[in-house]
N, C-alpha and C positions, 0 to 999 in steps of 0.2 A: 618569161624570167624575171622581168622587171615589175614592180608594184609601184604605181605612182601615187602619192598621197599629197595633194596640194593643200592640205588644211592650214598650213602656216608657212611663213617665209624663213623660219629659223630651225635649223636643225636640233632634233631632240631623239635621244636614246636613254631611256631610263627604266629600270625595273625597280619595284618596291613591294617586298614580301610575296615574290610570285612563287607559286607551287604548281607541279605537275606530277601527276601519278597514272599508272597504267594498272589496270586490274587490281586496284587497291595497293599498289606497291608504290610508294613515292619515289620518283627520280630526282625532283627538285623541290626543295623546301624552303621557303621564305629567303628567296634569294633578292637581293638588293644591290644594285650597283648602276653607275652613269657611264655614258661614253660621250667624249666631248668631239666637238666638230674637228676633222683633220687628224684624229687618233688613228694608228694603225694597232689593233688590238690582236693578239694571240691567245686563243682559247685552248688549254691543255687540260689533261686528266686522263685516268686510265681508260681503256675501252669500257663501254657502258655505263661511265660516270654521268652520262647527261649532255655531253657536249653537243651532240647533233640535235638531241631535244630542244636545247636553247636556241640554236639557229633557226629551228622551225618555228618557235614561238616568236622570235624577233621578226621573221619573214611573214608571219601571219598565217602561215599553212595550218598551225594548230593553236588553239587558244588556251591559255592558262586556266587551272583549276580556281585559282584564287589570287590576289594581290592586283597591283596596277602595272600595266605595261604601256608605256608610252613610246611610239615611234613615229617621228614627223621627219620625214625626208621628201620635201619638195621635188627633188631631183630623182626620185625614185628609188626602190629598194630591189636589188639583185642577188639572186640566191643561185649558187652554182648547181645544186641539186636539180632544179625544176627542169630543165631541158631533158633530161634523160627520160622522163615521163612520157615523151612522145611515142606513138607508134613506131614499129619496125618499118613500115612503109613510107613514112614521113621522109623528105629529103633534106640535104644539108642546108638547101635554101630555106626549107620551112623553119629549121632550126636558128638560122640567122635572124629570117624574119619574125619569129617569137622573141627573139633576143633584144631585137630592137623595136619591138611593138609600140612603145609610147612615141618613138620617132615617127615610126611609120603611121600612127595616128595623127601627129602633128603635121606630117606631110600631106596626107589627106585633106585636113582642114585648111592647109594653106592653099592647096589646088583649087578647092572650093570656094575660097575667098577671092582668089586671083581671077576665078571665072566670072565673078559677080564685081569686079572693080570697075567696069564701065559705068555703071549705075549705083556704085557703093555712095552710101551716106558719109557724114564726117564721123560717125561712131563706128561705122562698119570699117572705115580706113584706118582707125585707130586700132580697132581690134585685129586687124590685118597685121598692122606694125606690130603689136604684142605678141602673135603666133611668131612672126620672124625673129623677134627678140628672144622668145622662148626657145626656139629652134636652135639658135645660134648658141645661146647659153647651155644648152645640152649638147653641145658638139655634133649636131646633126650634119654638118656639111662635110666632116671628117669621118662620120661613122663607118661608111662601107671601106675607107681605106684603113680604119682601125682593124676592122675585121681581117683584111688581107693581111695586116703586118701581124696579128696575132696568129692567124694560120700559119704563116710561113715560120714564125718563130717557135711555133710548138709542134713543127715537124709534119704539119698537114697540107703542104702545098701540093702534094699529088691527089688530094682528094677533090673531084669536082663537085660542084653545088648541086647537080642532079642525081649525086650518089644517094642511094637510100640507107637509111640510119642502119636496118638490119644487115648489111653488108660491110658494116664497118667492125673492128674488133672492140673490145671493152675499153681498152686504153686509147684508141680513136676516138670512140664516142666521149670519155672523159675530157680528153683535149680539146674537143671541138666544143662541148660547153663551157670549158673554162675560157677559150678564145671568145666566144660570142657573148659572154657576161662581162669579160673586160672591154670588149669592143660598145657594148651599150653604155658603159661608163655610168652607172646610177650613182646616187650621191652616198648610198650606203651598199656597200658590197660585202656580201657574206658568203664565204669559201669554206668548204669542207674537204679537209685533205687536197689542196690544190697541188702539192708537189707529188702526188702518186701519179705514176705512168709517165712521167718527166724524166729524160735525160738531164745530165748536169748542164748543158749548154741551155736547154729550156728553162731550168729552174734559175740560171743565172738571169735569163731576160725577165721571167717573171718577178724576180726579187727587183731588178731595176724598175719594172714598170710599176710595181707597188709603192716603192720607195718616192715616185713622183706622182702618185695617184691623187687626183684633185679632190676627192672625197673621203668618206670614213670607210675603214676597211676592219672587218671582223672575221678572223680566220681561224678555224679549227686546225691542228696540226701537231705531228710528233718530230717534226723535222727542226731539231735546235739550231742547225745552221740558219734555216729559214727564219726562224725567230730572232736569232741575234742579228741578222742583217735587216729585217723589216720592221718588227715590233716594238712599238713605243710604249705599249702596256701590256700587262698578262693578266688573263682571267683564269684563275685555277678552279676547276670543277672537281670537287671532292666531298664525300660524306653529305650528297644531297644540297651542297651548298656552294656558293661562289665566292671567292676571294679575289679581290683586285690588287694588282702591284704595279707600281710606277716604273718610270726608267728602263723599261724594256727587259730583255733577257737578263742583262746583266744585274740590273734592280732587282728582279726577281731571286736571282742567286743570292746576292748579298742580303736580302730581307730574311731567306729560308736560313741562311748560314747565322745570321744575328738572332733568329728565334729558335734554332738549336742551341745555341750559347746560353741564351736565357733560360731554357728548360733546363738545360744541365746544371745552370747555377741555382735555379729553384729547387731542384731536384736535392743538390747539397745541402743546401739551407734548410731544407725540410729534414733532411737526415741529423744535420747538426742539431738542429732544435730538439729532434727525439732524443739524440743522447744526451743534450744537456738537462731537458725535463726529467729524463730517466735517472740520471745522476742525482738531482734534487731531491727527488722522491725517495731514491734509495738511500741518499745522505740523513734526510730528514728521519726516516724511518729508523736508522741506525741510532741516530742521536736520541730519538724519542724513546726507544728500547733502552737505551743505556740510562737515561734520565729515570725510567719507571724502576730499573734495578737498582738504583743508586739509593744510599741509606743516609746521606749527608744531612737531609732535612726531612721532617716529617710531610707526609703526604698531605697533610692538611695545610701545610705552607701555602699562603697566597702567592708568594714570589714562584714557588714551585709549580704550583696549577698554572700561573700565567706562562711560565717558561714551556710546559708541556703541551698548553693549547696554542702556543705560536708554533712549536713544532709539528703538532697535528696539522693545523692551518697550511703550513708550507706543504706537508706531504699531500694533502687534498688538493691543494691548487694545482702542484705539479701532475698529479693523475687527472684532474679534470683536463688541463692543458693536453697531456698525452692523449686522452681521449678524444678531444677535438682533432688534435693530429691525425689521429687514425680514421676519423669519420671522414676527413677532407686531405686524403693523401696527394702527394704528387707523384704522378706516374713516373717509373723510371725510364728513362730515354732509350731507345732501342739501340742495340749493341752495333756498331758499323759491321757491315758485311764483311766476312774474310773466308777465303778459300784457303784450303790447306792441302799440303803436299808431302809425300814421305820418301821421295826420291833423291838419293843421293848423288847422281851424276856419275861420271866415269869411273870405272872399276880401277884399282891401284895399278892392276896390269895393263891398262889400256884398252881392255877388250870390251866388247859391246856389253851395255847394262843388260842385265837379264830379263827376257821374256817369259811371260807365263800365262796361265788361262785366265781368262778376263773376270773381272769384277765388275762391269758395267753397271752403273745404276743412273739415276735421273729418270728421263723418259725413254731410255733405248734399253733393248734386250741384252743378253749375253751371250757369248759364243766364242769359241776358242779361235787360234789362228787358223786361216783357211789356207788350204792349197788346191789349186783346181786339178782336176783328173788329167786334165791334157798338158799339164806342165812336165816337160821333159827332163827337168834338170835333176830332178830327185833331191832337190834342197830344203823340202820342208822342215820347217823348225829352224832353219839356219839363218841369221841376220845377213843381209845384204851387205857389201861393201860398202862403209859409209859414204855418202856422196856419189857413187857410182852412177852414171849415167843421169844425175840430176839435171834438168833443163836450166838454161839461162845461166849456165856458169855456177850455179849453187852447189858448193863443195863443202865437205867437212874435211879438217886434217886428220891425218891417221891416227887412230889411237882413241878417237873421241868415242864416247859411248853413244848409245842410241837409246830412245824411249819408245819409238814406233818406226815401222819401214813397211814399205810396199815394194814388190819387185814383178813386173811384168802381169800387172792386175787389168783384166778386162771385165767389165758388165755390158754385154751387148754391144751397142752403138753409142752408149751414153758414157762409157769411162774407158780410158785407155792410159794407163800410168805405166810407164816403163820403170822408173825408179824414184823413189821418195823417201827420206829419211828425217828423223826429227831428233835433236839432241835434248838432253835433260836442261829444261829451264827455256828451251827454244819457242819462241812466240811466233806463230805464222798467221799471215792473213791471207785467205784465198778469194780472188775476186774473178769477175768475169760477168758475162751478161745473163739474163735470165735463159734456162735450158741449157747453160753450159756443162753441167754436170757437178756443181758445187755440192748439193745435197747428196748426190749419190757418192762422191768422194767421202765425206763425212759418215755416212752410213757404213760404207766398207770399213773405214778405218775404225769405228766404234763398235764393230762386229754386228751390227744389225742386220746387215745385207751380206751375202756370201758371193765373192767374185766368180765367175765362170772360169776364169783362168788366174795363175800367179798366187803368190804368198804375201800374206799380210801378218806382221808381228805388231803386238800391243802390249802394253803393261797390265798388270792384274788389276789395278785401280784406275777405272776410267769414269768421269763425269760426262754425261751426254745430254745436250738440250735440243731437242728437236725444234725445228722452223714451225712446224704446225703441230699441236698437240691432238691427240685423239679425242673423239667425242667421249666425254666422261659420262660413263652409265652407272658405275659403281654407288652403292648406297653407304659404304663405308664415311666415316666422318673424316674431317680436314686432319685431325689428330693422329687417326688411325693410318692414313695415307702417309703422313709425313713420318710417323714412326715404323713404318714397313721395314723389314730387314734388320732393324736395330733390335738389341737384347732388352728384355725386359718388357713389362706392360706399356701400351701406349702412354698411360697417364704419367708415367715417369718422365717423357720427355717433353710435357708440355711447356715446362718452364723455359726450356732452350727455344722452342719455338715461338713462344711469347718474347722471349728476349730479342727476337730480330726485328720485331716490330711490324712485321708482313701481316699479322692476323691480330684481331681482338680475342680476348678470352672467349666471347660470345660465337665467334667464328669456329671455334675448335670443334664444337658439336654439330656444325652443318654438315649436311650430305656433301660428298665431293662431286656429285651431279648437278648440284644446284648452283655451283660457283661459276661467276662469269670468266671469260676468256683472260682477263688480266689477273683474276684471283687465282686460277688454276696456274697463270705463268709464275705467280709468286710463290705457289706451293712448291713446283719443280726447283724454284730458285732456293728455297728454304732447304730442300733435299741436298742440292748440290754444295751449298756452303757448308753443310754439318756432316759431310762424308769427305775423309781425305780422298784426293785423288793425285795419281801421278800425270794424268793426262786430263786435260779439260777439252772437251769437243763442243763447241757453241755454233748453232746455226740460227742467225739473226737473233742474238741474245737480247737486244732492246725491244723487239717486237712487244705490244701490248702491255709494256711497263709504263707507269707513270715518269715522267721526266726527272723528277727528283731522285727516283728509284734507279734509273739509267745512270745518273752522275754517279751514285754511290756504288753502282756494279763497276763502273770504270775504274774507280778508286780501288776496289777489291781486287780487280784482275791486275791492276798495275802492281800490287804487293804479293801477287802470287807467285809461287817460287817454282812451281811445277811446269810442264810443258802445255802450251796452248795452241788449238788450232780453231780458227774462228771464221765464220762467213757474215759478212754485215753489209748492208746498202746504207747504213746510216752514216751520212758524210762526216757529221762531227766526231763520230766513233774512229772513221777510217783515217780521218786526217791526224788525229792525236796517237793513232797506234804506232809502237814503236816495235819493230821486229821485222822478220823475213816476210817478203810479200811474193806471193806467185800467183800466176793468172791462168786460168782454164778458158779453153776455147774448144768447143765441140768435143768435150771430154778429154780433151789433152793439155797437159802442163806445158805452156807454150814459153813462157817467159817468166822472169823475176823483176816486180816492180820496186 
């Protein structure tokens, strides 16, 4: 897990014009940056952008195709991903020993030197002292204690050292790898999504551990709270290059906002200059035409020829300037994401808002309200009494209209909801552990999954974003996929898609099947924001998106006036969420948070 590179006593991490390609496709191109001693660097970017590739290059697992990469870390290089390569029959102790391999080698050399101390020469005694100094500098005396502390903090106290890796869950293996690489305490620590598989308590411990880490940390992550609390610098991987931002997460956001303002100002200046030069050209042309028509002086007059030549030059100069402006345009900044709704709230009479046949779009299917055959109430199509039977004291005042409702819904052992209702404009965050039934609840509400029992009412227009997108097999283009269901030819909607800034013009003709997961997520997001919806149902909406796009998504949801039901493990998203919170445990709504 750790790579010892004792070529220098000074830490160095520098890349200059580094490139890496796979099967002829460039992943990183002309990447240049440096990391200074003591920094904690967060690496961000969409899935597939090249973040993990960057870590593998730095760790030495892969070699760059070009450029210069300098990694000098006398205290070793530790990479989170390396331990997981051990075979299933390896034990937990094997993982620990591999993580501490540098220290174990030092221990063996110390024991060998100690065995020869009785007859040691002066030089051998000095070498023995150097070994002890190096061992102490690497924290060798505390290494096993660090392993125990990390194992306990990451929820692995129950895992014995003789357990085989094959008997551990994926989450346990990931946490074991993290505990071991932290215990090894290499001078350069490389982490790939370290908060995955951790509960909030473990994440808090990890953040405290990294803030006091004695070396350099480079961590790939999508966790904004983690970045906010640990990172001193940000590396953004985008469009095959890497941009460095100082001052941590807040500095990154400030720099991106400033860049956006500069872009908007440059675009406005470009438009203004086009308008000014167009007016100059048109005014000059009008004056020249008027001069030609004038009979005040003979056309052979030197003054008249000079005057007309000046006007002609003015028109020519303005047109040349317009030509240069057209050849070097400033692209229009993308429009902010905006979700739209057409729901008006409660009816004047105070009765429930009308339900009807669904118009589900996004990644979900469409279906009408479901009524299980075993439901004896005979109330199919009738909305339940607002707030009746809602858990945790969640009640609706009499007369409040409803956007959606569930009554007596059952889906096997996965979901049992006695009553749930959603008012116009209500925002609901559904929480609960993995396997609690959150995704099943959303699928039923969206009309994608029919309950075995009970009734479900939903509005006509629903926007539904799945947690995991199905495999893309379609050869239709990005533009055709975006325009599906919209009136007119796909080409008529190209401008609207481009205005969102989620795809370039070249992307529009790409087959949907070749898109990365992040690009497919952007395509579904583009469909959501361009179709009015009375109810948005979002399952882990921040997954697979760049963090700047996540920030923009949050702003769009804050301004959305329709009803919203969302499931998210994103700590930053949840901490800033305003609205109703409900929790699921074993498929049941048990409390309001």
